[in-house]
N, C-alpha and C positions, 0 to 999 in steps of 0.2 A: 621783096620789100627792102627798102633802104634802112640801114641801122646805123646808129652812132654808138660806138663803144667807148665808154669813159673809164679810164684807169687812173688810179693815184700813183704817185711816184713810189719807187721801191724803198728799201731800208737805208737809213742814214744814221750816223751816230748823233746822239743828242747835241743840239746846238750847232751842228755842221750843215753846210749848204749842199755838199756833194754826197753822192752815194758812197757807202762803205763797201768792202769786198763782199759781204753777205748780200747786200742790196744788188750788186752787179750780178752775182751768181743767181739770185732769185729771178731777176728780170730776164736773164738768159733762159732760165728754165721755163718761165711763163711764156716767153716769146716763141719758143719752139712750136707751141700748139696753136698759134694765132696767125691771122692774116690769110691772104694778102689784103691790104687796105688801099683804097683809092687815094686817100689823103691822111697824113699823120700830122696833127697839130699839137703843140705843147705850150705851156706857159713859158715865160722868159726865165723862170727859176732854173738854175743849173741841174738840180736833181730831177726835174721833169724831162728835160732834154736828154740827160744821161740815161734815164730809164728807157726812153724810146730807142735810143741807139743800142743799149745793151740788149733790148728785146729783139734787135735785128732789123729795125725799121728806120729808113731815112726820114728825117723830119722835113716836111714841106713848108711848115709855117710855125712861127712862134708869135704868141699874142699876149700882151701884158694883161689884158682883161681876164685871162685864165689863171692869173696868179692867186686869186682868191675867189671864193664863192660869192662874196658880197653880202651886204647887210640884209637884203631881202631874203636870201636863202638861209642865212644864219637865224633870222627871226622865225621863218617857217619850219626849219628843221634844226633846232639848236642841238649843241653837243649834249650828251647825257651828263648828269651831275658827276658821275664817277670819272668821266674823262676830264671835265673841268677841274676836278679836285687833283687829278694827276698832273695836269698842266700847271696849276698853281704850285704844287709841290716841286715840280721841275724848275720853276722860276726861282723858288726859294732855296733849292738845293736839298730839300728833304727827300729821303728815300723811304720807300715802303714796299711791301710784298706785292704779289700779283693781285689784281682786282678783276673780278668777273663783271662784264658789262651785260646789262639786261636787254637782250634783243627783243624779248617779249614786250618789255616796256616801250621800246622804240616803236614797235608795231602798234601798240595800244594808243600811243600819243599821235600817230599819223595814220588813222584808219582809211582816209580817202586815198585815192590813186591806186596804183598797183604795187605798192611797196612790199606787200606780202609775197607776191610773185617774184619781185626782184631780189628780196632777201633770200628766198629759196635758191635762186640762181647763184647768188653770192656764195652761199654755203657750198653748193656743188663746185663752184669755181675754186674755192679755197681747198676743198678735198683733192682737187686735181693739181694743186700747187699754184693756183692763180692768186691774184691780189684781192679777190673778193668784190670786184666790180662787174656787174652783169651788163648784158647788152640792153639798150633802150631803143624802142622804135623811134625813127626819125619823124 
């Protein structure tokens, strides 16, 4: 079966375009257990390209369309309120303690599709040092 594996970029410092050292180390660790891939494509954002390279994969293609999910995806799967609040705080410079994100709430809001299976795979991926993005059927 053909699969498409979607990964987000690794760690960067707030407001920066490039990965920080922790991000490079994490991408290296995650990349050790992956591949090989027939094709590696990233967005044109530096952090995406840097993540693929740090994971140990040559980038075959960069595509500007991958820079954002786009309005349709954002409307279908919006960010949870806790994340939006953190983003607003970041823009205003306000600091706060850790925030727990409600994964169960995300599952409840998006009952259709196979999100429950994918989130389970994401948790397993994170336990193994992954970035939390599971494999999706092509």
